[in-house]
C-alpha positions in Angstrom: 0.0 0.4 0.0 1.5 3.3 -0.9 0.2 6.7 0.9 0.8 10.4 -0.3 0.0 12.4 2.9 -0.3 16.2 2.7 -0.1 19.1 5.3 0.4 22.5 5.7 -3.0 24.2 3.9 -4.9 26.6 5.9 -6.2 30.3 5.7 -3.9 33.4 4.9 -4.1 36.7 4.3 -2.9 38.0 0.8 0.6 38.3 0.5 1.5 35.8 3.5 3.1 32.6 3.0 2.5 29.2 3.4 4.6 26.1 2.7 2.9 22.5 1.9 4.4 19.0 2.3 3.6 15.5 1.4 5.1 12.7 2.4 4.9 9.5 0.4 5.0 6.3 2.5 4.4 2.1 2.1 6.2 -0.4 0.1 8.1 2.0 -2.3 11.4 0.8 -4.5 11.5 4.4 -6.2 9.9 7.7 -6.7 9.9 9.1 -10.2 8.5 12.9 -10.8 6.2 14.5 -8.1 4.3 17.3 -8.0 1.5 20.0 -6.9 -1.9 20.3 -8.5 -4.9 22.2 -7.7 -8.7 22.8 -8.0 -10.5 25.6 -7.0 -14.4 25.5 -6.9 -16.1 24.8 -10.2 -12.8 24.5 -12.0 -10.4 21.6 -13.5 -7.5 20.4 -11.6 -4.6 22.4 -13.0 -0.5 21.3 -12.5 1.4 23.7 -10.4 4.5 22.7 -10.2 6.2 19.5 -10.7 10.0 18.1 -9.8 11.7 15.5 -11.5 13.8 13.2 -9.1 17.1 15.1 -10.5 15.5 18.1 -9.1 14.5 19.9 -12.5 11.3 22.1 -12.0 8.5 23.1 -13.9 6.0 25.9 -13.3 2.6 26.7 -13.9 3.0 30.7 -15.4 1.0 32.3 -12.6 2.9 31.1 -9.9 6.3 31.6 -11.6 8.6 33.7 -8.9 6.2 33.4 -6.3 6.1 29.2 -5.3 9.3 27.0 -4.9 8.8 23.2 -5.5 11.4 21.4 -3.8 12.0 17.6 -2.5 14.0 15.4 -0.5 14.4 11.8 -1.6 15.7 10.5 1.4 12.5 11.4 3.3 10.0 10.8 -0.1 8.9 14.3 0.5 8.0 16.9 -1.6 7.2 20.6 -0.7 5.8 23.6 -1.8 6.8 26.8 -0.7 4.2 29.7 -1.6 4.5 33.3 -1.2 3.1 36.7 -2.1 -0.1 34.7 -2.0 -3.3 35.7 -3.7 -7.0 35.1 -3.3 -6.7 33.8 -6.8 -4.5 30.8 -5.4 -7.5 29.6 -3.0 -7.6 25.9 -4.2 -7.5 22.6 -3.2 -4.4 21.2 -3.0 -3.1 17.7 -4.1 0.6 15.9 -4.0 0.9 13.4 -6.9 3.9 11.3 -7.2 4.8 8.6 -9.9 6.0 5.6 -7.6 7.2 2.3 -8.1 6.2 -0.1 -5.3 8.4 -2.8 -4.2 8.6 -5.9 -6.5 6.8 -3.9 -9.0 8.0 -3.3 -12.7 6.1 -0.5 -13.6 5.6 3.4 -12.3 2.0 4.4 -11.0 0.9 7.9 -10.2 -0.5 8.2 -7.1 -2.6 10.9 -5.4 -2.9 12.6 -2.0 -6.2 13.4 -0.3 -5.6 17.3 -0.6 -5.4 20.1 1.4 -7.2 23.3 1.7 -5.6 26.8 0.9 -7.6 29.7 1.4 -6.4 33.4 0.9 -8.0 36.0 2.1 -7.9 39.6 0.3 
């Protein structure tokens, strides 16, 4: 069984910061790319940022310069540091990871349960 558990969401005022964490656990052989997605009410889920196992990063245009994704491979954890938050960043944030389970030959994408981020004006 593989689980992704997010933490760090909450309610903040605009221009403040939050840091999200997502830890993978279970029978894990290897983790390829990891990422953060978000879904606002009435909108589709969208990629916010992702990072390869070699720490190459990719960001959605609206968060470039404000958000930073990082990972700790030893802890099987990915982080999203969010600065200068805006009300339009309000959404449920989901962790995603491409994981090879112990004894498996292939990778599978797993999702966390989501953590709410709310930014007030």
